[in-house]
N, C-alpha and C positions, 0 to 999 in steps of 0.2 A: 454528340458522342463520337469519340475518336475511332477511326477505322484502322485496324492493324492489318496492313496488307501483306500478302505473300507474293512471291515472284509471279508477274504476269497479271495480277489483279489490278483493277482500276477503281476510281472513286470520283464522284462529281465534286467539283470545287464550288463552294457557296459564295465565294468572293474572288476578286481579281487582284487585290493588293495583299501580298503574302510574304512570309519569311520561310526560308528552308533552312532548318537547323541540322547541322552535321555534328555527331559526336563519335570520336574514334579513340582508341586507346593509345594512339601515337600521332605525331604530326602528319597530316596529309595535305595534299594540294586539292583545292576545290575550285572548280570552274563550271562553265555552262556554255552550251552552244545553242544557236537558234537554227531552226530548220523550216523549210517551206512546206507546202502541202504534201510533197513527196518525201519529206524528211531530209532534204539536201541542204547542207550548209553552203551558202552562196559565196563565202569568202572569209578572210580573217576578221573583217569588220563585224562578223556575226558570232564571234567567239570572245567570251569574257574569261580572263585568266589573270593570275597575279601580275603579269607584266602589262596588262590592259584591262583593269578591273571593272570598267563601267561601259555599259551600252544603254541605249534608250530603254528604260523599263527594267534594267537588270544591273545588279552590282554584286560582285564577289569579293572575297578577302584578297589582300595583297601579299599574303605570305602563307607558308605552311603552318598549320596549327592543329591542335587536338580537337578544338571546337571551332565551328564556323557558323555564321549567319549570313545567308544570301538573301538579298532583297529583290523582290519581283513585283513589278506592276504590269500585269498582262495587257492592260488597255494602252500602255505607253510603248509597247514593243514596235519595232519598225514595221511598216506596211509589208505584207507578204509573209511575216513570221507566224507560223501556225504551231510551232513546237519548241519547247525549251527542255534540253536534256542536261541534267546535272551530272557532272563528271568528278570522280575522285581518283587521285593517283598518289603513290608514295614518292616522296622526293628522292632524287638520285644523288648519291655521293654525300649524304648527310650523316652517314654512320648509323643509320637506323635500319629497320627491317626492309627487305627487298621484295617481300611478297605478302599479300593480305592474309595468307594462311597462317602467318606467324604472329598475327595481332588479333585482339578481340574484334568480333564482328562489328563493322561500323553501323551506326544507328542514324537514320534520317527521318526527320519529321517536317511535315508541311503545317504551318501554323498561320493563324491570323495575326494582325499587328498587335493584338492584345495578349498574345502568347497562347491562345487557345489552340490545342492540337486539332487538326482536321484529319490527317492521315499520317501513319508512321510505317516504317519499313526497316527491318534489320537484315543486313546483307550477309546471309549465311552461305555456307558451302563454297567459299572462296579458298583457293589453295596457292597455285603458282602465279596467280594474276598480280600484277603491280598497278593496274589501272582498271576502273570499273565504271560503267554507266549505271548510276544509281536510280534516278527517277526521271520520269518524262512527264512534263505538263503539255497537254495537247488540246487543240480546239476541235470540237465535234459538233457541227450544226449550231453554231453560235454559243455553244456552252464549252467551258473548259473542264478538263478532267486531269487527274493524276494517275499515272501507271507505275507500279513497282517493276523495275527492269532487272537490275542486278547482273548485267552482262559483263563478265570479266575479260581481261585481255592480258595474256602472259607477255605479249610484246610491248606492254606499257603504253604510254601516252601516244606514241607515234602510231601504233597499230589501231588504237581506239579512234584517233583523229582520221586516219585513213579510211576506217569503216564508215565514217560519216561523210566521206567525199571531199575531205579537205585536200587542197593542192599542196604538195611538198610537206607532208605531215612531219617528217623527221626534223626539218629545220624549225618548224613551229614548236615541236615538242622540246627541242634543245633550247630555244629562246625562253620558253616557259620555265624549264628547270633552272636556267641561268638566273631568271628573275627570282625564283624561289630561293636559290642559294644566297643571293644578295640579301633577301629578307631574313633568312635564318641567321646571317651574320649580325644583324642589327636588332634582333628580337629579344625580348625579355621572356625567358622560358617560364612556363607555369610551374608552380611548386610541385615536387614529386609527392607521391602518396605517403602518408604517415599513418601507421596502424599500431594498435597496442602490441600486437605480436612482433612487429618490426622493432618497436622500442625495447621489448624484453630481450630480443636477440642481440640488439645493439649493446645493451648494458652487460649482457652475459658474456659476449665475445670480445668486447672492446673494439669492435669494428669501427666505431666512430672516430678513433684516432688512427685508423689504418695500420694497426699492429698486425703482423703476419698471423694468420690463423688458417683454419681450413678454408678451402676456396668457397666463396659464397655461391648460393644458387644463382642461376641466370636471372637477371633483374627483370621484373615485370615492366611492361610499357607504362610510362607515367600516366596517371589518371588526369583528366581535365579538372579544372577547378570546381566546376559545378555541372551536374547533369542538365543538359538543355531542357529535358522534360520537366525538371523541377524548378527551373528558373522562372521568375515572375516576368511580367511584361517588360520589354526593353525600356520603356519610357517611364517606369515607375520604380522608385527607390524605396523599399520598405525598410523598417528598422532592422538592422543587419543581424542575421543569425546564420552565419556561414556554416556549412556542414564540413566536418573533417574529411580528409581524403581516405576513404575506406576501401580496402580491397574487396572484391566480390566475396560474399559469404559462401558457405558450403552449398546452399541451395542454388545460388546463381552459378557457381562453378560447375555443379553437376548439370545444370540446364544447358550451359554453353558447351559442355563436353558431349552431351547427347546429340546425336545426329543420325543421318541415314544409316551409318555403319552399325549402329546398335540395334537397328530393327524397330526401335520405338518411335513415337511421334516426335516431330521437331518442335522444340520450344522456341517460339519467336519472341519471347520476352527479352528485352535488352539486358545483356549479361552484367552490365555495370550499374544498373539501378539499385539504389540502396534498399535493403530489406530489413535491416536491424537499426533501431534508433541509436544514435550516438549518445555519449554522455550529455546530460542537460547543461546548458550554459547557466551562469549565475542569473538569478531573477532580474528582469529589467525593472527600471523604476516605473512607477505608475504614470499614466498620461497626465500631463499638466492640466488638461481640460478634457471633459468628455468629448469623444469623437476625434481627439487629436492624437497624433502618433506618440508612442512612448518616448520619454526623454532618453537620449543616447547614454549608454553605459560602457565604460572601458572594459574590455574583455567579454563583451556580450556576443560571444560566438562559442561554438563547441570546441572542446579540446581537453587534453589530459592534464594540462597545467595552465597557469596564467600566461606564461610565455607563448604557449601554443594557441591559446584563445586569442591573444592579441595578434599573433601572426596570421591566423585565419581571418580575423576581423579586418586587418589591413589589406589583405589580398581581396577580401570581399568588397571593401570600399573601392579598391582599384577597379575591380570588375564592374561594380555598380556605376562608377563614373564613366567608364568606357562605354557601357551600353546606353546610359542616359544620353550622352553626347551623340552616340551613333543614331539613336532614335530622333534626336532633335535635327541633326544634319539631314537624315533621310526625309523628315517631314518638310524641311525647307526646300530640299531638292524636288520633292513631289509638288510642292506649291509652285515652284518655278516652272516645272514641266507642265503642270496643269494650265498655268497661265499661257504658256507658249501654245499649247494645243487649242485653247479657247480662242486665242488671237488668230491662229491659223484658220480655224473654222469660220470665225466671223469675217475675216478679210477675204476668204475664198468666195464669199457670196457677193456678186457684183453690186447688189443693192446697198451693201454697207460701205461701198467705196465713195459714195457721194453723200453730201449732207453731213449731219452730225451723228449718224448711226454708228459709223466706224469709231468716232471718238468716244461715244458712250460705251461701245463694246470694250475698247481698250481700258477705259476707266473702271468698268465693272470687273474685268479680268484682274487688273492690278489690285483693286480693292479686295477681291477674294484671296489673291495671293498674300496680301498684307495681313488679312484676318487669320489665314491658316498659319502663317509664320509667327504671328503674335501669340496664338494659342500654343504653338509648339514651344515658344520661348517661355511662356508662363509655366508650362509643365516642367521645362528644364530648370527654371529658377527655383521651383519648389524642391526639386530633387537636389540641386546644388546647395540650397540652404540647409537641407537636412543632413547632407554629407559634411558640410562645413561645421555644423553643430557637433556631429560625431567626431570629426577630426579635432575639434577644440577640446573634447573630453579625452580622447585617446592619447594625444601627443604628450601631455604631462605625465601619463601613467606608464610610459614606455620604459622598459629596462635599458641599461646603458647600450647594449648591443643594437637596439632598435632606435636609439635616440640620437639626435643631432648633437654637435659639439656644444651648442649653447644651452643644452638641457642641464639643469643643476645636478642631475643624477650622476654625471661624470665626476663631479667634485667629491662625491662620497663613494666613488667606485672602488670595489675590492676585487682583486683577481679571483675569478671563480674556480671551483674545483671540477666543474663540468662545462663543456662547451655549450653555448646556446643553440637554438634551432637555426638562427639566421643572423645576418649582419646587415646593417643599413649602409649603403654605399652612395646614397644621394636621394634626391626628391624628383618627382615627376609632376607635370601639370599640363593642362590643355588651354588653348587660347580663350575658350568660353568663360573661364574664370581662373586667372593666373595665380590668385592668392590661395587657391585650394590645392594644397600640395599632398601628394601621396608618397609615403616613404618607399623607396626602392629597396626591397630586402632580397638578399641572395642566401640560399641555404648553405649551411656549414655541415661538414667540410665542403669547400668550394668544389663545384662540379665542372667549372671551366675557368681559365685564367682571365685576366683583365688587361686591357691595353688603354693607357692614357694617351690620347692623341695630342701630340705637341705641334702639329702642323698648322700653319696659318691658313691653309685652304680648307680646314675642317669645318669652319662655320663663318658666318658674317662677323660675329663678335671676335673670333680669333684673327680674322683678316685685319682688323683695326688695331691689333696689338703689336708691339715691338717683338721681334723674333726671340731675342734673349729673354725678355720678360715672360713671354709665353712658355718658353722651355723651363724656366725656373718655376713658374706656377704649376706646370705639369708635374715636375719632380716633387714639389711640395705636396701636391695632391696624392702622389704615390706614397710618400712618406707617411702622410696622415692615414691612408688606408692600411699600411703595414703596421702602424701603431695601434689602430683599432683591432686588428687581428691578434697582435700580441696581447692586448689587454683583455680579450674575451676568452682566451685559451688558458687552461690550467698552467701553472709554472713549469717551464721546461718542455711543454708539449708542442711548442711552435717555435721554429727557428727561421730567421730572416738572413738571406745572403744577398749581397749587392754587387752588381757589376757596373762599374763606372769607368769605362776604358780610358777616357782622357782626363779623368779627375775633375770634370767640369761641374759636378753636383755637390762639391764639398759643403757649400752653404746650406742647401736644403737638407742634406744628410746629417748635419751637425746634431740635431736632437737625438737621432738614433745612435750616433757614434759616442756622444758625450754621456748618454745614459748607460752605455756598455751592454746594449741588448742585441747587438748583431752577432751572428755566428762567427764572424771574422772581419777584418778590415775590408772596406770596399776594394774589390779587385780592379786593378788598373792595368792597361797595356794588353797586348795580345797574350802574353804569358798568364796574366791573371785571369783573363777570359777563359783560356783553355783549361786552367786548373779548376775553376769553379764548375764549369760545365762537365768536366771529366768526373768530378766528385759526385755531382747530382745524377749524372747518367749511370754511374756505377751503382748508386743507391737504388735507382729505379730497376735496373737489371737484377740486382740481388734480391730485392723484395719480391719482384714478379716471379722469379724462379722459386723462391721459398714458398710462396703462396701456391703456385701450381704443383709443386712437389710435396706440399704439406710438410715442409721441413723447416719450420720457423726456428727450431733450436740450432740449425746449422748456420744462421747468420753470424757474421763476425761480431764480437762483443763491442767493438768500437763504432758500430753502425747505428746512427740515430734514426730510429723508426718513427719519430714524431713527425708532425706536419712540417713541410719545408716550403718557404716562399722565396722565389728568386726575383729580385727587383733588377731590371735591366734598364740602364739609362742610355739614351742617345744611340739606340740601335739604328743602323748596322755598323756604326763606327767601331773599329777594332775586331770585327767578325770576319773570318775567312770562310771558305766554303764548308770546311769541316765543322766549324763552330755553328754556322747556320743550320746545318743538318742536325747537330745535336740539340739545338734549340727547338727545332720542329719536333724532334723525338720527345723532348720533355713536354711540349705542349700537347702532343697526342696521347702519350702513355703515362705522363706524370700524375694527372689528377686521380687516376684509379688507385695509386699507391701513395698518395699524399704529397706529391711535389707539384707546386703551382707556380704559374708565371704572372708577374705584374710588370708589364713592359711600358716604357715611356719612349715613344718613337713618333717620327713623322713619316707616314707611309710614302709620301712623295720622294723622300730621300732614299727609301729602300727600293725604289722602282728599278734600280740598276740590276737587281737580281731577277727581274722579270716575273713571270707567273709562278715561279717556284715558291714564292712566299705567300701566294693567295690562300692556300689551305691554312697557313699559320694565322693570318689575320682573321679568317672566318671562324677559327676555333676559339677566338678570344672575344670577350664582351667589351665592346668599345665604349669608353667613357671619356669625357672631356674635362679640362680644367676650367672651362667657361661654359655658360649655358648654351645648349645646342639641341635642336629638334631632330634627333636621329634614332631614337629607340621606339619600337613598336610593341603594343600589347599583344598577348596571345589570343585575344577574343575577336576583335574587329580590325586590328591592324592600324589604329590611329598612330600618327607621328606625334610622340610626346616630347615635350621639352624637358631635357635632363638638367637638373641643377646640382652641381657638386656640393658636397658638404664643406662648409667653410668654418674656420676657427674664428670666433669673435675677435675684433681688433683689440689688442692689448691683453688678451687672455693668455694665461700660461697653462691652460688645461692640458695641452700636448705634453709639456715637460712634466707635469704632475702625474699624468697617466704613465709615462715611460719610467718615471722614478718608482711608481708603484710596481710596475713589471719587474724592474731590477731588484727591488727589495723582496718581492715574493720569490724570486729565483734564489736569492741568497738564503732566505728562510727555509726553502725546500731543499737546499743543498744542491741546486742545479747550476 
């Protein structure tokens, strides 16, 4: 039975191999410190954090995320460690909340490796604090217990680390936040919540295309993909039935609002646990044989439309694969750690150092390691086979926006009258099974710009390519993404501008230019750069002012309020300081009012500007024209290999799609 703890309460732990699951309404940093019998942290080597995520018996996430799973093996902790303190902190400089009082109460659960909850704790009554000691696992007379702490620190990570006796806590806190910032720049953000009410508002106000309207309410923090309390065991992949992202219902909202100030009892139920059943998914096919999993079905997830069901199903497959591989890697690491411990114990006995006893101990330890690793691999292979079967069913059923260029759906594509939920920008895979690809979907309208890295230092594959060929390939990748965006928006609702200062991208840009789908000729030279940036900066300024003043009617009649994409080639060539400042402004303020960046650049070439461009790079989602392992998932932080979408050799699908865009615009009088 699960123990729901309140602050200060403790509970005995029935096992020593555990997971600590954290669920928050916003990305948080998760870490842990080890303490001796007096609770003192002996040094930085006893602190696990995103910059140094592994200690003996302890592993934490490598980035900020809304969900975390921390692995703990209490028997494998360093000698002298009697306490494990789980720490949470808000990332600094990420544009998110700066205090826990502004986000839903974080929820922490201690579970066994099979996902069974042992103890839970909801961190209520936090206000100005930006860091908090959540839980404490401690040893008491050869038994381990968990205590709910909930001690907040308004001074952030530095104050919390200082309270635990860490030397130079400010420097360590700074290095942790720096590691988190690097992780945020490379992470794939979890999808935002989608609710029936939000859909009704979107359709009623036209906010999906960013047309000026009354200012929207302050956005709620994004929900995680799945509540950890309702997620199955990490090592088991069930037939997928992903839940939609629902906002807290009235009962949950009332419970979370009630607190000491109301005079009533505090409700410690997690405010984001789902209370109402979502719409039922389509019925799954019956099992092929009794006792076997049901055959996979495309769209076998909850949602209000087939597109949403497929979207939720793909993200569910993404999460299932991330967690299945995490469980496998954790099991292998445990097997290695256990073998090392058994060898140390055996060889520490002088009697085993002579004769064949030592050899037999080594052989037994290695055999046990191999057995555990083999069992873990068998479980992973079952999960991978099931996910591969699901992918084989889902891929042919995808709509054009979710499909690769080789999917026949593109040859019959018609320009839609409403934008889809998301757009596919590539595929992701892990080394455990490289042929199992997960489509990388980003929500529409775009929430952040993209950067196609054309640098040869970006990856090993890029380093082997000729510089000119790599740059051409990067620009072709950007053109293909621009074409996909034009093809999935209604006619005239999406415009593409191009800055090509030296005119070096004439070849890759030819499909867009010849189809006549650009907002204007590619801008060249310093004058062209200044003109396009001034035009888009003016649009952002005017739409922002109109939204804030609720004066949409005052916008100039010639202002295009549709979505705008700026493709920038060969940055920073042709950019002076003013142009760089305008580009940063568009990256920061543009997405909220429908102006997005798609940059093709080599970051090394932009290094002359120094750290002034670091916020720009971090605000963009980095993708590559060749395969590269640089993106991290929001659940466990695996490094995934990103594969860009490629047009099949000899195919003219790009030209056909752009011709359809041009014809639809003519038919619509745009």
